[in-house]
N, C-alpha and C positions, 0 to 999 in steps of 0.2 A: 034481393038478388046478391048484393054485396056481402051480406052476412052469410048466405049460403056458400058463396065462393070462398070466403075466409075459412069456413068450417072445412070445405073440401081441401084447401091448402094445408090446414092443420093436420088433417088425416093423411094427406100425401106426405107431409113432413115426418110423421111418425113412421110411415113405411120406409122412407129414405133413411131415417134414423136407425131403423132396424138393420138396414144394409151397412150403414156406417159402423155399427157395432161389430158386424162381421169383419169389416176392414181392420178395425182396432184389434180384434182378437187374432186375426190370421197374419196380417202383414209383418208384424215383428218376428214371427216364426218362419217367415219365408213360404207360407202356405198360399195356395190358390184361394181367391175370394169367390170363385165360381163353383168349384167342385172340391170335395163332396158337398151334398146338401147339408143344411144346418144340423148339428149334433151336440150332445152334451159333452163338454170337455172332460168331465169326471168319469162317466161310464161309457162314452162313445155311442150312446143310444141315439139313433136318428130321430129328430123331433118331428112330431105329427103336425099337420096344419093348425090344429087347435092350440098348439104350443107356440105358434109363431105370430099370433095376432099382436101387433105392437101395443104396448102399455097394458092392454086387457089381460093378456096371457101372464104377464109378469105378476100382476096383482092377483089374478085368479089362482095361480099356482103358489102364491105366498112366497115368492122368491126361491122356490125349490124345483129341482128337476122332478118331473112326474115319475120318472123311472127309478132313479136312485136316491132322490131326496137331497142331492148336493145343493148348496146355496148358489144362487145366481147373483153376481155382483150388482150392487146398486147402480154402477155406471151404466148398465144396460137400460135401466129405467130412465135415468136422467138424460141420456143421449136421445132416447126416443121422445121424451116429453120436451126436452129443450129444442130439438130440431123441429118438432111439430109446432111449438109456440113460435119459433123463429120464422118458419114458413108462413104461418098465419099473419104475423106482423109484417113480413116483407110484402105480402099481397096488399095489405091495408096501406102500407107506407107508399108503395109505388103505383098502385092502381086505384085507390080510394081517396087517400089523403091529398095528393097533389091535384092541381087543376088540369094537368095533362098527364096521360098515361105514359109510363116508362117501362114497357114490356121487356125490352132488351136489358135494361139495367136490373130489372127484377130477376131475370134468369141468370145473368152474370153474377149478381151478388149472392143468389142462392147457391150457385155452383161453387164459388170461392168459399162461402161459409162452410159448405160440406167438407172441403179440403182441410180447412183450419180446425174444424171439429175433430176430424180424424187425427190430425197432428196433435191437438190438445190431449185427446184421450191416450194416445200412444206415449207421448212424452210424460204425462202424469203417472202412468203405470210402469213404464219401462225406462224412462229418462233417455229416450232415443228420438231423434228427428231423422227419419229415414230418407236416404237419397232416392229410393224408389218412388217416393211421394214428391219430394221437392223438385227433382230434375224434370220429370214429365210436366209438373205444374208450371214450371218456368217456361217451358216450350209453349204450353197451352196459353199462358198469360200473354206471351209475346204475340202469338197468333191472334188472340182475341183483340189485343190492342190495335193490331194492323187491320183486322177485318170488320170489327163491329163498332158502331157509333155508341160511345159510352160518355154521356154528358158529364157524369160525376168525375171521370178520370181527368178531364181537362178544365174543370170549372175553376180551379184555383191556380192553374198553370201560369207561369210568367208570360207577360205580353209577347216576348220574343218567340215563345213556343206557339202561341195562338196565331201569330202572323203566318205560320206555315200552313200548307194544305192540311185538311182534316186528318188524313192518314198519317202524314208526317208528324203532325202535332201530337197525336195520340202515341205514336211510336217513340218519339223523343221524350215525351213526358214519362212514359213507362220505363224506358231504358235508363233515363237519368235517375228516376226514383230507385230502380234496381241497383245501380252502381252506388248511389248514396247510401241506401240501406246496408249494402254489403260492407262498405267502408266504415260506416258508423259502428258496427259491431265487430269488425275485424280488428280495429285498434285495441279495444279492451281485451279481445281474445288473445292478441299477441302479447300484451303487457301482463295480463293475468290469466294464463291459460287454465288454471285450476278453477277459475270462477266462471268462465264462459266457454262453452263448447263450440266447435266449428260448425256443428249442425245448426246452432242458433244464428251463426253468421250467414250461412247459405239460406236459411229461412228468411232473414232480414232482406236479402237480395230479392227473394220471391215476393215479399211484402211490398217492396218498392215498385216492382213491376205491376203488382195488382192495384195499388192505390195511387201510384204515380208521384211525381214531384210537384209541390213540396209536401203533400200529405203524408209521405213516408216519415217525416219528422213527428207528425201528430201520432202515428201508430207506434213508433218505437219509443218516443219519450213517454207516451201514455203507458206503455207496458212497463217501462222502467219505474215510473212513479208508483203505479199500482203494485208491481212486484216488490218494490222496496217497502211499501206500507204493509203488505201482507206478510212478507218475510220478517220484517221487524216485529210485527205482532206475534208471529209464531215463536220468535226468539224470546220475546218478553213473557209469553205464556209458557215457555219452556216445552212447547210442543216439538220444536226443532232445536237442535244444538248448533253451535257455530260451525262445526265441521260437517253437518248434514247437508247433502246436496238438495237444492230447491230448484226444480226444473223451471226454465224461463219460457219454454215454448207455449205453455198454456196462457201466460200473460200476453205474449206476442199474438197468439191466436185471437183472444178476446178483444184486444186492442185493435186488431186489424178489422174484425167484423164491425166494431163500433165506428171505426174510421170510414169504412165503406158506406155506412149509413149517414153518419153525422160529421164526417171529417171536415167538409167544407164549412159547415156551420161553426165547428169548434175553432177552425183556423180564423174565420172572420171575426169571431168573438175575441180571440186572443189578440189579433192585430188591432182590433178596435180599442184595446186597452192602451195603445200607444199612438194617439192621434198626432 
């Protein structure tokens, strides 16, 4: 039964990934993500149902529009595959691997992961982190912190926070994380505005609300380390020049998803290095 449900979640994830591709395509252009129905960007031909089967249609059509033959970006494939794989892993991690089921945490983590996948895709292609994504997500994150029991949000919170009632503990943990994340990236953005966009600063505030305090340090420092390593490698291989912009949003997104899943373990491991 568990294997069957994991497969169901993988398939559900590919469908969700297909919708996330629509968001990545349309939101930077200010278009509706609901209407019109899916169409080819090159020839405006409305896609038939057979063209919209996640992963399968992409491979069956060999990356080309069935009407005009225009190439379909690889991003479409990887977002569908990546989201499907992530959803399957999330079901296993929260519902099969632990001794107790964490249904709420599964849904919340899947929801946040979708937001950060969209941010990742848009920033990678357009070097934009859109307010129309970040601002509503901030409001939703605050409401979820207030209304839902999220064990991972407060697992590593300071004792002073945990002494508060549950709702207050979650709210204070999230808000403190949001302010901390915002300030952490605001400082380099003010000192070196050419290297850090204000979209990254606002995104860091969202990340803090999502993962809470002190896990916001894990997410942001993880993004900085990985981003530095990847950026340095690109420079060494001369794939990027010193003046070429390298978007930071994708690293923040990936680091946040990892932190949502393993942040408490990473923090415990790090603190264990200093007995």
